[in-house]
N, C-alpha and C positions, 0 to 999 in steps of 0.2 A: 504494500500500500504506500501511497505517497503521504508524507507527513507535512502538514502546514503549521506554521508558527513554532518551528523548532527553537527559535530564539528564546521563547519562554522557558524551555527546558535548560538551555545553556545558562541563562541568567539565574535560574533557581539553583542549578548545580554550583555556581560560583559562591552562593550564599550557604549552601548545604553540601559540603564536600563529600559527605557520606552517601550522597545520591548519585554520584558520577557513574559508578559501575552498574547499579540497578537501572538507571535511566538508559545507559548504553545497551544493556541486555534487552530491555524492553524495545528500544529502537531497532536493534538487530533483528529481533523476531518479527516485529510489525512490518518492517521493510522487506522481509523475506516473503511474506504471505500476501496474497490478494484475496482477502476474505470476501466471499460473495453474500454472506448473510450472517445473522445472529448466531446460528448454530455452529458455523465454522469458527467464528471468533471464540465462542465458549469452549470449543474443543481444545483450543490452544491456551486460552486464558479462562479456566473454569471459575476463578474467583472474581472475574470482572462482573460488575453489577450494572445492569441496564436500568437507568433511572428515568427513562422517557425522553421523548423528543429527540431521538437519535443520539443521546448522550450515554456514554459508558464511563464508569469509575473504575480505575485500576489502583490497587494498593501496592505501595512500594515499601520495602524494608519492614516487613511484618506489620503493615498498616500504620506505620509512623507517618508516612506521607501519602498523599492522594493525587491522582492525575485524572482530570476530567477531559474526555475527548468526544468530539462530535464526529460520528462515523457516517460517511455517505458511501454505502456499499456499491451502488451502481456506478459511481465515479472512481472507486478505488482510492478514496481519500479519507484521511483522518485529520481533523483540525484540533490542535491543542487549545483547550479553552481555559484550563486552570491547572496549575501545579503548585502544591503547597503542603503545609503540615496538616495533620489530621484536625487540629484545633482551628486552623484557618478555614478548612473545608466546612467544619461544623457551623461556621458563621454565615455561610452562603444561604440566603433566604430562599432562592428559587433555582435550584441546580439545573432544572430542565431548560432554563432560558439564559444560561451564561454562555 
């Protein structure tokens, strides 16, 4: 899949050095696959949560960090919408519309 807004991940990793390897592993896997639907994504990322409106939440580092991605399967694109700590994620009022 193509990843848009990668700069959000790079900026986050600069502030949270312990996320560099997990984010790179996530990117490596996502860029290797062209997920055609929800079921395929869940086969590779069984712990990813679908939260509605084409948004998925991925846990990083044992759920210490969260990554919210807008997935457009038909275009083969993922848009990074949020990368932050679990507590920052909890402050988001409407995850379906970020």
